[in-house]
N, C-alpha and C positions, 0 to 999 in steps of 0.2 A: 504493499500500500504505500503510496507517495504521499509527500506533506499535505497536498493540497486536499486530497481524500480524508486525511486524518483532521485536518481544521474543518473540513465540511461536516465531518461527524461531530465534532466539538459544537460547531455553530448549531447543528440540529438540536444539540442538547440543551444550549442555551435558549433557543427558541422555544423548546418544549417548556422549561422552567419559567420563561417570561409569561407564557400564556397560562400556566397553571397559577402562578404567584399572583399575578393580575386578576384572574377570575376569583380566585380564593380570598384574596384581600377585600374585594367588594362584597362577597358574600359573608365574610368575617365582619362586617360593618367597619370598613376602614374608617379612622378619625374617631371611632368609638371604642374600639378592642385593641389592645396592644398587638396581639395576634396579626390583625388586619393591617395596622401600620408597619409592622416588621416585613411582613410579606411584600407589601407594596415597595417599601426600602430595598429589599433584596432582589426584587424585580427589575428596579432601575439600575442596580449593578449588574445583573445578568444583561441588559440592554446594552451597557457599556462593553461588557464582553463580547456581545455578538457584533457590535461595531469594530472592536479592535481586531476579532477574528476574521471578519469580512475585509477589513483593510489588509491583513496579512494575505488572505487568498489572493486578492485583486493584485497585491505586489509581486506574487510568485505566478502572475499570468492565469490566475483560475477565475472562476466564477462562483461566487457565493450561493450555495444551494439553500434556498430558503424553505425549507420542508421540515416536518417533525413527525414523530410517530403518533399514532392514536392517542388523544389526550385521556390521561387518569387523573382526575382532581383528588382522588384519595377519601372521599367521604363526605360527610354533612357538617362536622363539627369543628371548632378550631383545633381540636386535638389531631382530629384526623388530617387537616390540613398540614399541621406541623409534622406529623408523621410522613406524609406524603412529601414535604420538603426535605426531611432526613434522608428518605430513599432517593430523592433526584441528586442531592447533594452528595452522598455516598456514592452513587454511579458517575457523577461527574468527577469526583476526586479520584476514583479508581481510572477513570478514562484519561484525565489529564496526566496522571503519573506514567500510564503505558505509553502515552504519545510523547511525552517529555523525554523518556529513556530511548525512544526509537528515533527522534529527531536529531540531526547533527547540526542544523542551522541555529547558530547561537542567537541571533535577533529573535527567531521564532520560540525557541527554547526559552529565552528569557520573558518573554510575554506570557507563555503558557504557565510559567512557574509563578508570576505574578497573579495570574488568574486563578490558579491553585491554592494561593495563600488566601485569596478572598473567598473562594468556595469552602475551604477549612473554617473560616470565619464564620460563614453563613451556617455551616452545621453546628457549630457551637452555639449560634444564636438560636437555632431552632431547638436544639436539645435543651437548652436553658429554659426556653419559653414552655416547652412541653413538661419540664419538671416542674416549674412553678405551677401548672395547670393541675398536676396529680396531687 
C-alpha cells in the first residue's frame, strides 16, 4: 500500500469521526451537556486532521477520497456516545501507529505523529467523561 492510500484510509476514519461526533453532540444537547460540548470540540479537531491529511494527499499528487464507512452512532445516551468515541479513537490510534511505522516520508510521519498525540488526548477525554458519568 502506498502513502496516498494510507492517508486516504486515515482521512476516511477522520470523516467518520466528524460525522458521528457532530451528530451525537447535537443529540446530547450541545451547550447543555458536557458530553455534547466535548463531542463538538473533538469533531472540530477531527476536521482539522482531515484538512491536514487532504493537504498531504494533494502534495503527494493524490486526490482526497471523501468517503466513510456506514455510520454507527453508538446508541442513544451520552454514555453510549462516549463509548462509541472511545471505539473510534482506539481504532484511529491503532491505524496511525501502523501507518507511522510503514511510512518513510519524514514530513508525513511528523504530521501523523502530531495527529496521533491528539487522538490519544481525545481518548483520554472520552474515558474521563465516561468515568464521571458512571
